[in-house]
N, C-alpha and C positions, 0 to 999 in steps of 0.2 A: 560409502558413508562420506568420504572426503569430497567427492564430486557433488553430492547432495548438499553438503555444508557450504561448499564454495558457491553453488547455485543460489542458495538462500541468501548468503552474504552479499553476493553481487546484486541480487534483486532488491534487497533491503537497504544497502549502504552505498552501492555504486562501485564502479570499477576501481577507483583510486583507493578505496578503503579495503578492498578485497585482497590483501597481501597474504603471503604464505603464513606469516606470523598470525594474522587475524583468523585465517582458516583453521590453523592448528588450535588456537585458543577457543574458537567456537566449537570445534570438534572434541575439545578436551584431550588433545594429544600433543606431545612435544613437537616442536618444529622439526627436529631431526627425524621424527617418524614420518612427517609429511614428505620430507626429502627422500625417504626410503621408497615411496611410491611414485613421486613426481620429481623430476630433476630441477624444475623451476616453475614459476608461476605461469609461464607461457605454455607449458605442457598441460597444466590444468585447464587453462583457457581453451586450448585446442581441443582437448577431450570434451569439454562442455559444448563447444560450438559444433563439433562433429555429431554429438548426440542430438542437438537441436536440428541440425541439417538432416539427419536420418528421419527424424519425426516429421519435419517439414516436407521432405521428399515423399514420405508415405502419405501425408495428408493431401498434398497437392495432387498426387496420383489418384488417390481415392475420390477426391472432389471432382476431378475432371473425368474420371471413369464413370462415376455414378450420375452426375448431372449432364445434361445435354443443353447448355445454354444456346438459345437460337441465334444469337448475334455475337459479333466480335466484342462489342462493349460488355455484354453480359459475361462472356468468358473472361475478359480482363478483370471485370469486377469480382468474379468468383475467386480468382487468384489473389487479388488485392485483399478481399475480405478475409480470406484464409490467413494470409501473412499478418495482417493487422491484428486479427483475433489472437493468433499465436503469440505475437510479441507483447500484446497487452496481458496475456495470461502468463508469459514467461519474461518478466523484466530483466532477468539475468542475460537472456539471449540478446536483447537489444543493447544491453551494456557492452557486451562483447562485440556485437555487430557495429556499433556506433563509436564507442569510446575505447575499446581494446584493440584497435587496429594495428597490431604488430605485423611484421612481414608474413609470419605464418598464418595469422588470422586473415589477412588480405588475400593470400593465396587460396585458402580454403573457401572464402566467399566467392572469389573469381571462378573457381572450379565448380562450386555449387550453381552459380548463376549460369555458367556455360552449359552444364548438364540440364538444368531446367529449361533454358532457352531452346536447346535441341529437342527436348521432349514436347514442349509446347508448340514449336514450329510444326512438328509432325502432326500434332493434334489439330492445329488450325488448318493446315493443308488438307488433312484427312476429312475434316468436317466441311470443307469447302468455304471456310471463312476468309481465307486469303488465297492469293494466286500461288501456284506451285513454284513460281520463280522467286518467292520471298527469300532473300538472302538470310542465311543464319546470322550473319553479322547484325542485321537489323534487330533481331530478337535479342541478341547479346547486348546491343546498345540500349534497347528498351529496358532490359534487366538492370543494366548499369545506371541508367537514368532513374529508374524506380528506386534502386538501392540508395543513391545519393539523396533523393527526395525523402525517403524514409529517415535518413540521417537527420535532415532538417526538421521533419515532423516530430521526431522523438527528442531532438535537441530543444525544440520549442515547448514541448509538453511531455511529461512522463508517460502519458497515455497515447501519445501520437496526435499531433494537431490535425483535426479533421479537415480544416481548410487546405492545409498542405497536402494531405492524402488525396483529397478531391482533385487538386491540381495535378498531382502525380498520375492519377487515373486518366485525367483528360490528356495529359502529355503523351502517355504511353498509347492510349487508344488512338489519338490523332496520328501518331507515327505509324502505327500498324494499319490504320484504315487507308493509308496511301497504297497499300498492297491488297486491299480487300478485293475479293473475287466479285464478278458481276452478280453471281447468285446471292452473295451476301448483301449486296446493295439492294437487291430486289426483295430481300427478306426470306430467301429460300429457293 
């Protein structure tokens, strides 16, 4: 109940307004009771973000397993579409991702990005979209660049500025295409 309340409050009123006191008031429980379950606001934030990351990991895995985009840009766009849709439906997640960047949140995001980069590198290589010598660092940097550009997009608009998202897609795709396999350049 407390996590759901915190999630709603974050999505409706933003990061700064989502204090322990506000969460307790919205949940109709004393602040002391909130502290019984969570040592501080950062623990609530981390729990919420970990829940979002588990969902995102599941959705990314499902989208990539079910679909077989024929090109590198199609695959990049599938991941971008998923992330954009998720954050538009879960404004609390973007509040944490963008505005709640404590050391704990930053570490969670870096770990998530590294895990996704590893998974997507294997998928890209396995599908012959990129050369097998694509360094994992390149995918990690692509995730970091996309992460920062999502920050800008959602800072500029509560729904994520489409122009910024389109540029993020272009930047990530251009970076990865420098490692595209010959088969990917020929279209298969």
